[in-house]
C-alpha positions, -999 to +999 in steps of 0.1 A: +668-381-472+706-377-467+708-410-448+689-427-476+713-413-502+744-425-482+729-460-479+725-464-517+752-482-536+774-460-558+778-488-585+750-491-610+740-521-631+713-524-658+692-557-660+667-568-685+640-590-668+636-614-697+634-609-735+609-581-741+605-577-704+584-609-702+594-615-665+589-578-655+553-582-642+563-608-617+596-590-609+577-558-601+548-573-582+569-597-562+599-574-556+624-595-574+650-594-601+646-623-625+672-640-648+674-669-671+702-692-684+683-724-681+712-743-696+731-738-663+723-766-637+705-754-606+733-766-582+760-749-602+741-716-599+735-721-562+772-727-556+781-697-578+806-721-595+820-696-620+845-720-635+819-745-643+795-718-656+823-706-679+829-740-693+792-746-700+789-712-718+820-717-739+808-751-750+774-737-758+786-707-778+816-724-795+831-700-820+802-675-817+806-644-795+786-641-763+801-665-738+822-638-721+793-613-719+770-640-704+797-651-679+803-615-667+766-610-664+762-641-643+792-632-621+776-599-614+743-615-604+759-642-583+789-625-566+778-597-543+750-582-563+740-561-533+770-538-540+751-524-570+721-503-576+700-521-602+680-503-629+657-513-658+634-496-683+598-506-685+565-489-692+582-457-703+601-452-670+635-458-655+630-482-625+656-488-598+660-511-568+686-527-545+689-565-540+700-589-513+729-614-520+719-649-528+696-664-554+665-686-555+662-711-583+628-715-597+613-749-586+602-756-622+633-745-640+629-715-663+593-704-667+576-678-690+568-656-659+598-660-636+629-671-655+654-697-641+663-679-609+657-646-591+672-623-565+650-608-538+650-570-535+660-551-505+644-519-518+615-526-543+614-513-578+606-476-579+601-453-609+606-421-588+636-402-575+642-400-537+623-367-537+593-383-555+600-371-591+589-396-618+618-408-639+599-408-672+622-418-701+609-389-722+625-365-696+658-383-691+691-375-708+700-395-739+731-410-723+707-427-698+680-439-721+704-454-747+709-483-722+673-494-729+685-507-763+712-530-747+707-565-763+722-585-734+710-591-698+733-572-675+757-543-681+772-512-665+753-482-681+775-456-697+753-430-680+756-445-645+768-412-630+737-394-645+715-422-632+727-418-596+724-380-599+688-383-611+678-408-584+694-387-557+679-355-571+713-339-573+717-308-596+740-309-625+766-281-621+764-270-658+726-271-657+725-250-625+748-224-641+726-222-672+695-218-651+711-190-631+720-172-663+685-177-676+670-162-645+693-132-647+684-127-684+647-130-675+650-103-649+667-080-675+640-088-700+614-078-673+629-043-672+626-040-710+590-052-710+580-025-684+593+002-708+571-008-737+545+015-750+509+004-755+512-005-791+545-025-787+532-043-757+501-053-777+523-066-805+545-085-780+514-102-765+502-110-801+536-127-808+535-147-776+500-159-784+508-168-820+539-187-810+517-206-784+492-217-811+467-188-808+455-168-838+438-134-835+403-134-849+389-101-837+400-068-820+376-047-800+384-015-782+411+012-785+446+021-772+432+043-745+410+018-728+433-012-735+428-038-762+402-065-761+412-093-784+396-126-794+420-154-802+414-189-814+434-221-809+422-246-835+443-275-821+423-275-789+391-259-804+390-229-780+384-192-782+399-169-756+392-134-745+424-113-741+428-080-724+461-061-728+470-032-706+502-014-696+490-007-661+460-020-642+449-029-606+427-055-591+395-034-597+402-034-634+409-071-635+376-077-616+357-056-641+370-076-670+364-109-652+328-099-649+326-092-686+342-125-693+317-144-672+289-127-691+303-141-723+311-176-712+289-191-739+316-179-764+349-179-745+367-208-730+393-188-711+405-152-704+440-138-705+447-105-687+481-092-698+495-062-678+532-054-677+530-030-647+503-040-623+492-015-597+498-036-566+492-073-563+465-086-586+452-122-586+427-142-607+396-154-590+394-191-580+372-212-601+374-192-633+397-201-663+414-167-660+452-162-664+470-131-653+502-123-673+520-098-652+555-085-661+572-115-646+550-140-666+554-120-698+592-120-693+592-157-687+573-163-720+596-139-739+626-160-729+609-193-734+596-184-769+628-167-781+614-131-784+643-114-766+659-100-798+625-086-810+620-069-776+655-054-775+647-035-807+616-019-793+630+000-764 
């Protein structure tokens, strides 16, 4: 992948394939970048006659703004576009591609499907990073997605550095530092979880469940044998069987899995929470059984903001 990264341009340009993305279907399927400006003569475009293009645009716009923006956009498309990595936003994703220099003018002037001219792509449109991660707009930084609202045709995105980093799967230094601190905090939380008594551990699991959308509807059993709890999630219309223990091994888990299987007409899933497992324990394949060991509980404590509560219980 390193050679691919080194081959990518380090300059980024955004392009809108027609108003409302109307040229996008052809651009994607035919590996092209489509553009318009049907008022510019075909030969003027082919010759990249920037002076003549500027005159035409100034005459068209008159006193209205826009001539300079259009001229800069056309210059970018006509003069060495291969030096840029091109991006666009369609179908809820960031798409990127590289192009070859030189344009093809549509034989029938501007059309509803293809615009006035196009550039052939060297690397086709892709909505995944080099490592294969989908570039969904809902998961991208705001500085990247704000470019989707650009009203013109071509621009340099303000978040071009972030775009390159995302496509290359490069880690942001501040994010890496934050994740390292989070993992260290999670490890410290794990030590506190292991010190909880049966009652406090039960309450902690209750808090995790409630913050995850589950509500306790029944409690069966006692502190000595562990706590059998029924919880309900109305949003997904499910009832779960929950077993909470301080310590337990594989045999105990297997015993409760058998009980769960015997009650499948009532329960959709089972959660087995144990902060100090006796050896490695694993849920059986094929059953909707989740094992919350100390590491998993610690992760949920951090994710759900229960660290302060936990610190007061040890």
